[in-house]
C-alpha positions in Angstrom: 15.6 -10.6 -28.8 15.3 -10.3 -25.0 12.2 -8.2 -23.6 13.6 -5.6 -21.3 10.5 -6.0 -19.2 11.5 -9.2 -18.2 14.9 -8.6 -17.0 16.0 -7.0 -13.7 16.8 -3.3 -13.3 20.3 -1.9 -13.1 21.6 -1.4 -9.3 21.1 1.7 -7.9 23.3 4.0 -6.0 24.2 2.6 -2.6 22.5 3.8 0.4 24.9 5.5 3.0 22.9 3.7 5.7 21.8 0.3 5.9 17.8 -0.6 5.1 15.8 -3.7 5.3 13.3 -4.9 2.9 10.6 -5.7 5.4 8.4 -7.7 2.7 9.8 -9.8 0.1 8.6 -13.2 -1.8 11.9 -14.6 -3.0 9.9 -17.7 -4.0 8.1 -16.1 -6.6 8.7 -15.0 -10.1 7.4 -13.0 -12.8 6.6 -14.6 -16.1 10.1 -15.0 -17.8 12.0 -13.5 -14.9 15.6 -14.9 -14.7 16.1 -17.2 -11.8 18.4 -16.3 -9.1 19.0 -18.1 -5.6 18.4 -16.3 -2.3 22.0 -16.1 -1.8 22.3 -14.2 -4.8 19.3 -11.7 -3.9 20.7 -11.1 -0.8 24.2 -10.4 -2.0 22.6 -7.8 -4.7 20.6 -6.2 -2.0 23.8 -5.7 0.5 25.7 -4.5 -2.3 23.6 -1.5 -2.5 23.1 -1.2 1.5 19.8 -3.5 1.9 21.3 -5.7 4.6 18.4 -7.8 5.4 15.1 -9.4 3.9 11.8 -10.3 5.5 10.7 -13.5 3.4 6.8 -13.8 3.8 5.0 -16.8 3.5 1.6 -16.8 2.0 0.7 -20.5 1.8 1.8 -23.8 3.6 4.8 -24.4 0.6 5.6 -21.0 0.8 5.7 -20.9 4.6 7.7 -23.9 4.9 10.1 -22.4 2.6 10.2 -19.3 4.3 11.2 -21.0 7.4 13.9 -23.0 6.0 15.7 -20.3 3.8 15.4 -18.1 7.1 17.5 -21.0 9.0 20.0 -21.5 6.4 20.8 -17.9 5.5 21.8 -15.4 7.8 20.3 -12.0 6.9 16.7 -13.3 5.7 13.9 -13.5 8.3 10.7 -15.6 8.0 6.9 -14.9 8.2 4.3 -17.7 8.0 0.4 -17.5 7.3 -2.2 -18.5 4.6 -2.8 -15.6 2.3 -6.2 -13.8 2.9 -7.1 -15.6 -0.7 -5.7 -18.8 0.3 -7.9 -19.8 3.2 -11.7 -19.5 0.7 -9.3 -21.2 -2.5 -8.7 -24.1 -0.1 -12.3 -24.4 0.8 -13.5 -24.0 -2.7 -11.4 -26.4 -3.8 -10.8 -29.1 -1.3 -13.3 -28.4 1.0 -13.2 -27.3 4.9 -10.7 -30.3 6.0 -8.2 -28.8 3.5 -8.1 -25.4 5.2 -7.8 -26.8 8.4 -5.1 -29.0 7.8 -3.2 -26.1 6.1 -4.0 -24.1 9.2 -2.7 -26.7 11.7 0.5 -26.8 9.6 0.9 -23.0 10.0 0.4 -22.9 13.7 3.0 -25.6 13.9 5.5 -23.3 11.9 4.6 -19.9 13.5 6.5 -21.3 16.6 9.6 -21.7 15.0 12.8 -19.8 15.7 13.2 -18.0 12.7 9.6 -17.0 12.3 9.5 -13.5 13.1 5.9 -12.7 12.6 2.7 -14.1 11.6 1.5 -12.8 8.0 0.9 -12.0 5.4 -2.9 -12.4 6.6 -5.6 -10.1 6.4 -8.7 -9.2 4.1 -8.9 -9.1 0.3 -12.1 -8.0 -1.5 -10.3 -7.4 -4.6 -9.9 -11.2 -5.6 -12.2 -12.6 -3.1 -16.1 -12.1 -3.5 -18.9 -12.3 -0.9 -18.9 -16.0 -1.2 -15.5 -16.4 0.4 -15.3 -13.5 3.1 -16.5 -15.4 6.2 -13.8 -18.0 6.0 -11.2 -15.2 5.0 -12.3 -13.0 7.9 -12.0 -16.4 10.0 -8.7 -17.0 9.3 -7.8 -13.5 10.0 -8.9 -13.5 13.5 -6.9 -17.1 13.7 -3.9 -15.8 12.7 -4.3 -12.8 14.9 -5.1 -14.9 17.8 -1.8 -17.1 17.1 0.4 -13.8 16.7 -1.0 -12.9 20.2 -0.4 -16.0 21.7 3.2 -16.2 20.4 3.7 -12.7 21.1 4.9 -12.0 17.6 3.6 -9.2 15.0 0.9 -9.7 12.3 1.6 -8.6 9.0 -1.6 -7.1 7.4 -2.7 -7.7 3.7 -5.6 -5.0 3.1 -6.7 -4.7 -0.3 -10.2 -2.8 -1.0 -11.1 -3.8 2.8 -9.7 -1.0 4.7 -13.2 -0.6 7.0 -13.4 -4.4 7.7 -9.7 -4.8 8.4 -9.8 -1.8 11.0 -13.0 -3.4 12.6 -11.2 -6.9 12.9 -8.0 -5.5 14.2 -10.1 -3.6 16.6 -11.8 -6.5 18.0 -8.9 -8.7 18.3 -6.4 -6.0 19.3 -3.1 -7.6 18.3 0.0 -6.1 20.0 1.9 -5.2 16.5 0.6 -4.6 13.7 2.1 -4.0 10.1 -0.2 -2.8 7.2 2.1 -4.1 4.5 2.2 -2.1 0.9 -0.1 0.4 2.6 -2.9 1.7 0.2 -4.9 3.7 1.8 -5.4 7.7 1.7 -4.5 10.2 4.7 -7.3 10.0 6.6 -7.0 6.0 6.9 -3.4 6.5 7.6 -4.4 8.8 10.7 -6.7 6.2 12.0 -4.1 3.6 11.6 -0.9 5.4 13.3 -3.6 6.7 16.0 -3.6 3.0 16.8 0.1 2.7 16.8 0.3 0.3 13.9 3.4 0.6 11.5 2.6 1.3 8.0 5.0 0.0 5.3 5.2 1.6 1.8 6.3 0.0 -1.5 6.8 0.8 -5.0 3.2 2.6 -5.7 4.3 5.4 -3.4 6.4 6.3 -6.3 3.8 6.1 -9.2 2.5 9.2 -11.0 -1.0 8.0 -10.3 -0.8 7.8 -6.6 -1.0 11.1 -5.0 -3.4 9.7 -2.1 0.0 7.4 -1.1 2.3 10.4 -0.9 -0.4 12.3 1.3 -0.7 9.2 3.7 3.2 8.9 3.9 3.3 12.9 4.8 1.0 12.3 7.7 2.5 9.1 8.9 5.4 9.6 12.0 8.5 8.7 10.9 8.6 6.1 13.9 6.1 4.0 12.4 7.3 3.8 8.7 8.8 0.9 7.2 9.5 0.0 3.6 9.2 -2.9 1.5 9.4 -4.1 -2.1 6.8 -6.9 -2.1 9.2 -8.2 -4.6 8.9 -9.8 -7.6 6.1 -7.0 -7.7 5.5 -3.6 -7.7 8.7 -2.4 -8.9 9.4 1.5 -8.2 9.4 4.0 -10.8 11.4 4.3 -13.2 11.3 0.9 -13.4 7.5 0.0 -13.2 6.3 -3.1 -14.7 9.9 -5.0 -14.5 10.8 -7.5 -11.9 11.2 -6.2 -8.3 13.9 -7.1 -6.1 15.3 -6.0 -2.5 18.2 -4.3 -4.0 15.6 -1.9 -5.4 14.7 -0.6 -1.9 17.1 2.6 -2.6 14.8 3.7 -5.1 11.5 3.6 -2.7 13.5 5.3 -0.2 14.7 7.9 -1.8 11.4 8.8 -3.4 9.9 8.6 0.1 12.7 11.0 1.3 12.1 13.4 -1.4 8.1 13.7 -0.5 9.1 14.4 3.4 11.7 16.4 2.3 14.6 14.7 4.4 17.8 12.9 3.7 17.1 9.6 2.2 20.1 7.9 4.8 18.2 9.4 7.7 15.4 7.8 6.7 16.8 4.5 6.1 18.2 4.8 9.6 14.6 5.6 10.9 12.8 2.6 8.7 16.2 0.1 9.9 15.5 0.8 13.6 11.5 0.8 13.2 11.6 -2.9 11.2 14.0 -3.9 13.9 11.4 -2.9 16.5 8.6 -4.9 14.9 10.8 -8.1 13.9 13.5 -7.9 16.3 17.2 -7.7 15.9 18.7 -9.2 12.7 
């Protein structure tokens, strides 16, 4: 018997205005999740009004793959980076030279025409302990410097590290910042938007146990809002626990619109415009 939890949810009703999934991992799959191609994922997304996908790199191989898929699929853009947990993993497993080699490859990929941003980078204190935090912060700072040198935005992963993420960003001062899968409360959101940073909300904003995220959503100006899946993770309610995909953006957008008491298509239009302000025209 097939486990419904491993199957993709049904298509939602289409949006009336195009939207963009600002953060997705088409190269990753949950256990037992059915395989599909980038073209199939994009077609499903477009069938419900999600016109474009930002494919995010997390390591060298993933960043190469993101660059290649963006070059061969109109409607998919790429970002490249070493994930916050990747730098300490490389150092711990293979030594400093492995990190340096990986970094050189990311820096080379970053100048590619189909690479729209540097990320996801940042800090993660959930999976990386104190012994790995120095190299993690060093990697974060290098990514910011690279983004500044290329005039590209920085896509930031922040898990259990709000204060230090803000400290590093304040010290490095990148031009454009996206806090992906925003996980802070209203107070942290106010601090971020006061700096002009974009906040990208994902499936957790729909979870019953996430009232602080909805409070953060309410205090974020519409011109600084993005929407994402972080697929295949974090599927929105009512599909929590099942494989996420870009075609589920309408579910998250409609939930966000309900919290803000606005028309979902108007919110889709705003996030579409904002995403292009960050990543460029699609």
